[in-house]
N, C-alpha and C positions, 0 to 999 in steps of 0.2 A: 278327367285326367288326360284323355287323348286330345282333347281340345287344347289343353295347356301345352302339350308337347308339339302340337301343330303350330301354335303361336310362336313358341321358342324356335322351332325350325324355320319358320318364315322370317322371323327377325334375323336369325343367323344368316340365312340366305341373302337377305337384303344388305346386311352389314358387309359380309364378305364379297358380295357382288360389287358394292361401291368401292371397297378397299382394293380388290384385285382387278376389277374390270374398268375402273375409272381412275382412282387416285394413283395407284402404282404405275400404270402406263403414262399418265401425265407427268409424274415426277421423273421417271426414267427418260422420257422424251426430252424434258426440259434440261436435265443434267447432260444428256448426250449432245443436245444442241449447243449448250454452253461450253462444254469441255472438248467436244470433238465435232464441230460443225461440218467439216469437210466429209468425214466418214458418215455422219448421221444423215447427210443428204445425198448419199450414194457414191461418194468419191468421184464425182463427175470431173471430166477433163474438158476444159474449154479452150477454144482457139478464137481469140477475140471475144465477140459476144455470142458465139455459137458453141453449143455443147456437141462434142464429137464422139463422146463415149464415156465409159466408166473405167477406172483402173482396176475394178473388181470383176468385170465381165468381159470375156474375150470377144473378138470380132473376126469375121472371116476375111482373109486376104488371099487372093489367088493371082494377083498381078505380079509378074516376075520382078518388078522394080521394088517390091516390098518384101519384108520378112513375113513368112507365113506362120500362122498360129497353129496350135494343135487342132485336130479334128474335133467337131462337136457332135455329140450323140443326141442332142435335143431335137424335138420335132414340134411343129412341122417345119420350122426354119432353124438354121444353125444359130447357136448361142441365144436361144429363146429362154430368157430368164424366168418366164412363168412356167416353164416345163423342164426344169433342171433334172437331169438323170444321166446315168451312164448307159452304155449300150446293153449291158448284162449279157454280152455274147461271150461264150467260153472260148478258150484258145484253139479248140478244134472245130469250132463252128464255121461252116463254109462262108457264111455271110461276113464274118469278121475277116477271114482270110481274103475274101474278095475286096473288102474295103481297104485293107492294108495294101494289097497289091495295086489297087487303083491309085492310092496315094503315092506309092513308090513310082508307078508309071508317070504320074503327074510331076513329081520332083525330078525325075530323069529327063522328062520332056522339056522342062523349064531350064535345066542345066545339064545337057548331055555330056559335057566334058568332066563333070564332077564324079570322080571314082571313089570318093571317101565313103565310109560306111554311114548309112543314114541312121541318125539317132532315133530311138524307139518312140520318143514323144512326138515326132513329126508324122508318124504313121498310125498312131493310136489316139483315141479320145480319152479325155480325163474322166475321173469318176463322176464329176458334176456335169460335164459337158459344157462348162462355162469358163474353164481355166484361161485367164488372160496371159499366162506366162509360158515360156518355153525354157528349156535348160540352156545354159551357155553353150553347150555342145551343139544343140539344135540351131542356135543363132550362128555359131561359127561355121556350121555346114553350109549355110546360105550366104555367107559373106561374098564368095566368088561371084555368084549369080547376080546379087544386088549391085556389087561394084561394077561388073561388066555392063549390065543393062543401063545403069545410071552414068557410066563413063567416069567413075571415081576410082581412086586407088584402093586396093584391098586394105592397105594399112589405115587409111582414113575411115573406112567402114568398120574395120576391126576396133579402132579406137572408139568409135561411136557405140559399138556393142559393149565394150568395157565400161564406158561411162554410164550405160543404162542397165548394167547388171546389178541386181539387188542382192545383197548378201543374206546370210542366214539370220533369222530373227534372234537378236541378242548374241550373235555369233555362236549360237548353240542349237537352235531349233530349225527344222526344215532344211531345205537346200537352196542354193543360189538359183536365181531365176531372172529372166529378162521379160519385162512387160512389153508385149509386141506392139500394142497401140502407141505407147510412149516412144518406143524405138522408132517406129515408122513416122511419127510426128517429128521427131528430132531429125530423121533422115530427110524429110520434106523441107525442114528449115535449113538444112545444110545444102541441099540440092533439090529445089522444087521440080 
């Protein structure tokens, strides 16, 4: 009797392993490749023949001529997709306060004449540490600096920000955002 149950269990293990471990992933991968090839392959952004990034994973920018991304809490390097995590620092944690103050200082050093309030997403990291988007307010805060450093009019840079602002999903879910990599690539095409 126990031997029969063991055989039934082994057969069940083999069948379900094949179904869920091989057939299901192959079918789902095939469907994704057929229906959503760009997304299934990492939503990569290319410039010519060179891959410059993904529209799903942020990149660090600290040059004043570019729009800056949100901070990343991943380690050991920023925007490390293999180590996605938030900082898990509470609002009264001295390390978080020091990180926020450091970013405020960097933003003020890069644009000392900007007296506008700094949007919170420019001084805090996202929950995943990989967020490629900033809020439209964070992009607008940086327009003066980018325009000044590149010798462009603020209106031209603001227009570029508007063109690269992505709305809410189905006009219902989430918030509007600006993909920083796409915006910076468009900025380079406008004024290398």
